[in-house]
NUPAKE-372701 format. One record per atom (N, C-alpha, C): atom name; residue number from 1; x, y, z. Coordinates in nm, 4 decimals. Each point is the difference from the previous one (the first is absolute). Layout:
BEGIN
   atom    nr       east      north         up
     CA   NUM          X          Y          Z
...
END
This chain:
BEGIN
   atom    nr       east      north         up
      N     1     2.6986    -0.0353    -1.9971
     CA     1    -0.1652     0.1213     0.0859
      C     1    -0.0023     0.0528    -0.0766
      N     2    -0.0860     0.1009    -0.0197
     CA     2    -0.0505     0.1260    -0.0968
      C     2    -0.0312     0.0845     0.1407
      N     3     0.0439     0.1102    -0.0553
     CA     3    -0.1006     0.1610     0.1166
      C     3    -0.1136    -0.0029    -0.0576
      N     4    -0.0532     0.0474     0.0897
     CA     4    -0.1506    -0.0285    -0.0900
      C     4    -0.0572     0.1630     0.1150
      N     5    -0.0331     0.1415    -0.0909
     CA     5    -0.0232     0.1255     0.0860
      C     5    -0.1359    -0.0284    -0.0637
      N     6    -0.0924     0.1124     0.1120
     CA     6    -0.1098     0.0373    -0.0600
      C     6    -0.0455     0.1006     0.0456
      N     7    -0.0878     0.1006    -0.0021
     CA     7    -0.0756     0.0981     0.0241
      C     7    -0.1389    -0.0494     0.0496
      N     8    -0.0360     0.0624     0.1069
     CA     8    -0.0970    -0.0234     0.0844
      C     8    -0.1146     0.0858     0.0303
      N     9    -0.1018     0.0416    -0.0318
     CA     9    -0.0781     0.0964     0.0200
      C     9    -0.1270    -0.0366     0.1277
      N    10     0.0101     0.0750     0.1196
     CA    10    -0.1039    -0.0339     0.1044
      C    10    -0.1347     0.1246    -0.0280
      N    11    -0.1142    -0.0461     0.0092
     CA    11    -0.0785     0.1590    -0.0508
      C    11    -0.1292    -0.0626     0.1250
      N    12    -0.1231     0.0710     0.0356
     CA    12    -0.0711    -0.0068     0.0625
      C    12     0.0306    -0.1038     0.1273
      N    13     0.1090     0.0540     0.0580
     CA    13     0.0175    -0.0348     0.1429
      C    13    -0.0964    -0.0142     0.1525
      N    14    -0.0283    -0.0583     0.0070
     CA    14    -0.1273     0.0414     0.1256
      C    14     0.0711    -0.0448     0.1513
      N    15    -0.0510     0.0368     0.0608
     CA    15     0.0497    -0.0382     0.1682
      C    15     0.1038     0.0494     0.0950
      N    16     0.0777     0.1286    -0.1176
     CA    16     0.1132    -0.0062     0.0761
      C    16     0.0663     0.1218    -0.0138
      N    17     0.1238     0.0736     0.0157
     CA    17     0.0267     0.1423    -0.0435
      C    17     0.0408     0.0295    -0.1459
      N    18    -0.0289    -0.0857    -0.0957
     CA    18     0.0119     0.0263    -0.0976
      C    18    -0.0508    -0.0489    -0.1312
      N    19    -0.0506     0.0288    -0.1093
     CA    19    -0.0811    -0.0451    -0.1061
      C    19     0.0022    -0.0037    -0.1018
      N    20     0.1750     0.0275    -0.0495
     CA    20     0.0433    -0.1041    -0.1142
      C    20     0.1685     0.0464     0.0439
      N    21     0.0425    -0.0826    -0.1028
     CA    21     0.1774     0.0290    -0.0117
      C    21     0.0332    -0.1292    -0.1336
      N    22     0.1222     0.0577    -0.0320
     CA    22     0.1211    -0.0736    -0.0588
      C    22     0.0799    -0.0804     0.0421
      N    23     0.0630    -0.1058    -0.0880
     CA    23     0.0917    -0.0730     0.0712
      C    23     0.0703    -0.0323    -0.0975
      N    24     0.1557    -0.0597     0.0626
     CA    24     0.0983    -0.0522    -0.1372
      C    24     0.0315    -0.0953     0.0536
      N    25    -0.0613    -0.1626    -0.0762
     CA    25     0.0458    -0.1361     0.0830
      C    25     0.1277    -0.0539    -0.0824
      N    26     0.1168    -0.0304     0.1224
     CA    26     0.1138    -0.0871    -0.1184
      C    26     0.0210    -0.1396     0.0617
      N    27     0.0231    -0.0883    -0.0621
     CA    27    -0.0389    -0.1661     0.0007
      C    27     0.1240    -0.0469    -0.0954
      N    28     0.0419    -0.1119     0.0780
     CA    28     0.0949    -0.0728    -0.0855
      C    28    -0.0649    -0.1408     0.0047
      N    29    -0.0281    -0.0389    -0.1126
     CA    29    -0.0562    -0.1476    -0.0028
      C    29     0.0132    -0.0801    -0.0788
      N    30    -0.0273    -0.1455    -0.0238
     CA    30     0.0193    -0.0602    -0.1326
      C    30    -0.1363     0.0234    -0.0638
      N    31    -0.0061     0.0713    -0.0972
     CA    31    -0.0637     0.0281    -0.1117
      C    31    -0.0268    -0.1168    -0.1167
      N    32    -0.1387    -0.0087     0.0435
     CA    32    -0.0783    -0.1170    -0.0953
      C    32    -0.1807     0.0164    -0.0110
      N    33    -0.0095    -0.0270    -0.1719
     CA    33    -0.1224     0.0121     0.0262
      C    33    -0.1059    -0.1056    -0.0107
      N    34     0.0991    -0.1141     0.0538
     CA    34    -0.0679    -0.1490     0.0339
      C    34     0.0070    -0.0590     0.1486
      N    35     0.1205     0.0165     0.0665
     CA    35     0.0449    -0.0612     0.1627
      C    35    -0.0594     0.1225     0.0667
      N    36    -0.0270    -0.0182     0.1100
     CA    36    -0.0294     0.0205     0.1080
      C    36     0.1444     0.0492     0.0789
      N    37    -0.0408     0.0983     0.0789
     CA    37     0.1499     0.0629     0.0621
      C    37    -0.0253     0.0959     0.1339
      N    38     0.1220     0.0437     0.0423
     CA    38    -0.0091     0.0764     0.1334
      C    38     0.1099     0.0909    -0.0181
      N    39    -0.0196     0.0808     0.0839
     CA    39     0.1316     0.1046    -0.0200
      C    39    -0.0066     0.1187     0.1391
      N    40     0.0689     0.0827     0.0199
     CA    40     0.0073     0.1232     0.1296
      C    40    -0.0273     0.0717    -0.0832
      N    41    -0.0843     0.0905     0.0402
     CA    41    -0.0208     0.1472    -0.1111
      C    41    -0.0170     0.1331     0.1290
      N    42     0.0926     0.0747    -0.0616
     CA    42    -0.0210     0.1034     0.0780
      C    42    -0.1023     0.0920    -0.0593
      N    43    -0.0149     0.1328     0.0320
     CA    43    -0.1386     0.0993    -0.0320
      C    43     0.0474     0.1214     0.0700
      N    44    -0.0092     0.1276    -0.0566
     CA    44     0.0269     0.0898     0.0435
      C    44    -0.1689     0.0925    -0.0401
      N    45    -0.0378     0.0878     0.0740
     CA    45    -0.1812     0.0681     0.0251
      C    45     0.0452     0.1061     0.0002
      N    46    -0.0173     0.0803    -0.0762
     CA    46    -0.0625     0.1626     0.0277
      C    46    -0.1596     0.0288     0.0329
      N    47    -0.0463     0.0199     0.1028
     CA    47    -0.1184     0.0462     0.0381
      C    47    -0.0644     0.1293    -0.0467
      N    48    -0.1329     0.0149    -0.0127
     CA    48    -0.0367     0.1232    -0.0463
      C    48     0.0028     0.0979     0.1111
      N    49     0.0226    -0.0251     0.1517
     CA    49     0.0369     0.0410     0.0464
      C    49     0.1542     0.1031     0.0364
      N    50     0.1043    -0.0631    -0.0755
     CA    50     0.1094     0.0419     0.0424
      C    50     0.0758    -0.1133     0.0280
      N    51    -0.0357    -0.0972     0.0865
     CA    51     0.0764    -0.0425     0.0647
      C    51     0.0070    -0.1281    -0.1092
      N    52     0.1121    -0.1222     0.0700
     CA    52     0.0241    -0.0859    -0.0542
      C    52     0.0012    -0.1752     0.0730
      N    53     0.0029    -0.0520    -0.0913
     CA    53     0.0290    -0.1416     0.0589
      C    53     0.1007    -0.0988    -0.0466
      N    54     0.0787    -0.0876     0.0807
     CA    54     0.1113    -0.0805    -0.0899
      C    54    -0.0401    -0.1411     0.0330
      N    55    -0.0702    -0.0899    -0.0906
     CA    55    -0.0406    -0.1517     0.0222
      C    55     0.0957    -0.0626    -0.0255
      N    56     0.0062    -0.1207     0.0951
     CA    56     0.0604    -0.1498    -0.0821
      C    56    -0.0644    -0.1090     0.0400
      N    57    -0.0097    -0.0567    -0.1127
     CA    57    -0.0905    -0.1601    -0.0015
      C    57     0.0580    -0.1177    -0.0732
      N    58    -0.0804    -0.1184     0.0238
     CA    58     0.0536    -0.1078    -0.0605
      C    58    -0.1346    -0.0085    -0.0772
      N    59     0.0209    -0.0506    -0.1335
     CA    59    -0.0926    -0.0028    -0.1135
      C    59     0.0348    -0.0970    -0.0440
      N    60    -0.1400    -0.0985    -0.0347
     CA    60    -0.0562    -0.1290    -0.0568
      C    60    -0.0633     0.0171    -0.1496
      N    61     0.0635    -0.0353    -0.0748
     CA    61    -0.0904    -0.0243    -0.1091
      C    61    -0.0598    -0.0979    -0.0961
      N    62    -0.0832    -0.0395    -0.0340
     CA    62    -0.0710    -0.0649    -0.0384
      C    62    -0.0725     0.0370    -0.1275
      N    63    -0.0006    -0.1203    -0.0862
     CA    63    -0.0693     0.0252    -0.1602
      C    63    -0.0686    -0.1096    -0.0215
      N    64    -0.1179     0.0088     0.0238
     CA    64    -0.1500    -0.0207    -0.0243
      C    64    -0.0815     0.0177    -0.1714
      N    65    -0.0042    -0.0878    -0.0727
     CA    65    -0.0472     0.0864    -0.1331
      C    65     0.0053     0.0666    -0.0467
      N    66     0.1210     0.0425    -0.0343
     CA    66     0.0405     0.1068    -0.0966
      C    66     0.0166     0.1297     0.1175
      N    67    -0.0316    -0.0083     0.1323
     CA    67     0.0419     0.1364     0.0775
      C    67     0.1130    -0.0032     0.0828
      N    68    -0.0006     0.1133     0.0848
     CA    68     0.1704    -0.0293     0.1039
      C    68    -0.0620     0.0694     0.1161
      N    69    -0.0142    -0.0943     0.1022
     CA    69    -0.0519     0.1008     0.1256
      C    69     0.0929    -0.0221     0.0719
      N    70     0.0672     0.1253     0.0573
     CA    70     0.0610     0.0099     0.0922
      C    70    -0.0122     0.0637     0.1404
      N    71     0.0010    -0.1043     0.0869
     CA    71    -0.0135     0.0677     0.1723
      C    71     0.0733     0.0626     0.0567
      N    72     0.0204     0.0805     0.0356
     CA    72     0.1172     0.0064     0.0978
      C    72    -0.0035     0.0624     0.1467
      N    73     0.0601    -0.0698     0.0960
     CA    73    -0.0331     0.0274     0.1559
      C    73     0.1219     0.0807     0.0137
      N    74    -0.0104     0.1250     0.1059
     CA    74     0.1032     0.0427     0.0990
      C    74    -0.0012     0.1041     0.1013
      N    75     0.1032     0.0541     0.0270
     CA    75    -0.0321     0.1480     0.0281
      C    75     0.0843     0.1054    -0.0057
      N    76    -0.1041     0.1125     0.0611
     CA    76     0.0403     0.1357    -0.0625
      C    76     0.1318     0.0473     0.0795
      N    77     0.1765     0.0159    -0.0650
     CA    77     0.0514    -0.0220     0.1313
      C    77     0.0584     0.1331     0.0015
      N    78    -0.0652     0.0738    -0.0564
     CA    78     0.0197     0.1583    -0.0289
      C    78    -0.1057     0.1399     0.0016
      N    79    -0.0301     0.1011     0.0563
     CA    79    -0.0499     0.0979    -0.0351
      C    79    -0.1597    -0.0240     0.0587
      N    80    -0.1192     0.0701    -0.0818
     CA    80    -0.0897    -0.0430     0.0485
      C    80    -0.0522    -0.1200     0.0359
      N    81    -0.0845    -0.0629     0.0668
     CA    81    -0.0483    -0.1125     0.0347
      C    81     0.1083    -0.0985     0.0591
      N    82     0.1416     0.0399     0.0276
     CA    82     0.1321    -0.0315     0.0512
      C    82    -0.1148    -0.1636     0.0960
      N    83     0.0874    -0.1136    -0.0236
     CA    83    -0.0058    -0.1203     0.0431
      C    83    -0.1403    -0.0588     0.0269
      N    84    -0.0892     0.0689    -0.1414
     CA    84    -0.1090    -0.0979    -0.0268
      C    84     0.0191    -0.0685    -0.0687
      N    85    -0.0740    -0.1514     0.0275
     CA    85     0.0052    -0.1066    -0.1052
      C    85    -0.1091     0.0444    -0.1203
      N    86     0.0310    -0.0853    -0.1366
     CA    86    -0.1020     0.0356    -0.1102
      C    86     0.0192    -0.1292    -0.0724
      N    87    -0.1340     0.0147    -0.0932
     CA    87     0.0147    -0.1059    -0.0735
      C    87    -0.0640     0.0637    -0.1590
      N    88     0.0591    -0.0647    -0.0810
     CA    88    -0.0603     0.0931    -0.1181
      C    88    -0.0120    -0.1422    -0.1100
      N    89    -0.1511     0.0285    -0.0726
     CA    89     0.0213    -0.1132    -0.1125
      C    89    -0.0193     0.0637    -0.1432
      N    90     0.0978    -0.0162    -0.1293
     CA    90    -0.0385     0.0682    -0.0688
      C    90    -0.0212    -0.1051    -0.1405
      N    91    -0.0766    -0.0225    -0.0922
     CA    91    -0.0427    -0.0807    -0.0830
      C    91     0.0632     0.0873    -0.1406
      N    92     0.0397    -0.0840    -0.0711
     CA    92     0.0445     0.0814    -0.1623
      C    92    -0.0468    -0.1388    -0.0783
      N    93    -0.0820     0.0317    -0.1094
     CA    93    -0.0590    -0.0429    -0.0911
      C    93     0.1249     0.0075    -0.0898
      N    94     0.0065    -0.0823    -0.0954
     CA    94     0.0993     0.0044    -0.0880
      C    94    -0.0772    -0.0839    -0.1143
      N    95    -0.0579     0.1206    -0.1319
     CA    95    -0.0561    -0.0654    -0.0954
      C    95     0.0536    -0.0761    -0.1166
      N    96     0.0885    -0.0427     0.0188
     CA    96     0.0891    -0.0583    -0.1194
      C    96     0.0280    -0.1161     0.1346
      N    97     0.0341    -0.1030     0.0496
     CA    97     0.0516    -0.0775     0.1202
      C    97     0.0780    -0.1103    -0.1276
      N    98    -0.0109    -0.0139    -0.1401
     CA    98     0.0569    -0.0964    -0.0779
      C    98     0.1419     0.0512    -0.0554
      N    99    -0.0082     0.1364    -0.0092
     CA    99     0.1193     0.0818    -0.0341
      C    99     0.1280    -0.0357     0.1204
      N   100    -0.0174    -0.0893     0.0676
     CA   100     0.1033     0.0086     0.1171
      C   100     0.1053    -0.1206    -0.0816
      N   101    -0.0509    -0.0520    -0.0729
     CA   101     0.0721    -0.0868    -0.0727
      C   101     0.0650     0.0573    -0.1432
      N   102    -0.0511     0.0673    -0.0602
     CA   102     0.0671     0.0615    -0.0863
      C   102     0.0738     0.1174    -0.0124
      N   103    -0.0886     0.1464     0.0320
     CA   103     0.0738     0.1332    -0.0240
      C   103     0.0208     0.0572     0.1501
      N   104    -0.0718    -0.0624     0.1046
     CA   104    -0.0137     0.0584     0.1128
      C   104    -0.1101     0.0644     0.0326
      N   105    -0.0386     0.0227     0.1570
     CA   105    -0.1607     0.0847    -0.0047
      C   105     0.0802     0.1259     0.0150
      N   106    -0.0940     0.0991     0.0016
     CA   106     0.0244     0.1931    -0.0294
      C   106    -0.0368     0.0151     0.1526
      N   107     0.0409     0.1518     0.0480
     CA   107    -0.0259     0.0183     0.1223
      C   107    -0.1037     0.0108    -0.0116
      N   108    -0.0306    -0.0296     0.1986
     CA   108    -0.1592    -0.0427     0.0211
      C   108    -0.0623     0.1313     0.0789
      N   109    -0.1305     0.0219     0.0480
     CA   109    -0.0546     0.0798     0.0719
      C   109    -0.1173    -0.0695     0.1054
      N   110     0.0395     0.0166     0.0948
     CA   110    -0.1121    -0.0309     0.0507
      C   110    -0.0987     0.1114     0.0349
      N   111    -0.1569    -0.1021     0.0152
     CA   111    -0.1004     0.1549     0.0308
      C   111    -0.0056     0.0466     0.1166
END
């Protein structure tokens, strides 16, 4: 198992009391650039309004054609938007998927 940490930036949020935010994401998962997998994710978000949210969700990662598609479904467990359900989809494109069998892939950034 590998601990996976990520920093997330939300911008251009519409339809609510916030317009932007940043989050720290923590997950423990079987990390592989070839195999699909699942994990539980916790996220702490700080919104531009000064409010915060804590979310917990279950993640499924699939890896078609040199990409990693991560879908997380869960609940806001505390803070702003408490008790709301969410679905988040992130697509990572790996520029060198063959590196998995040799040196390993470098850290990724999702657009």
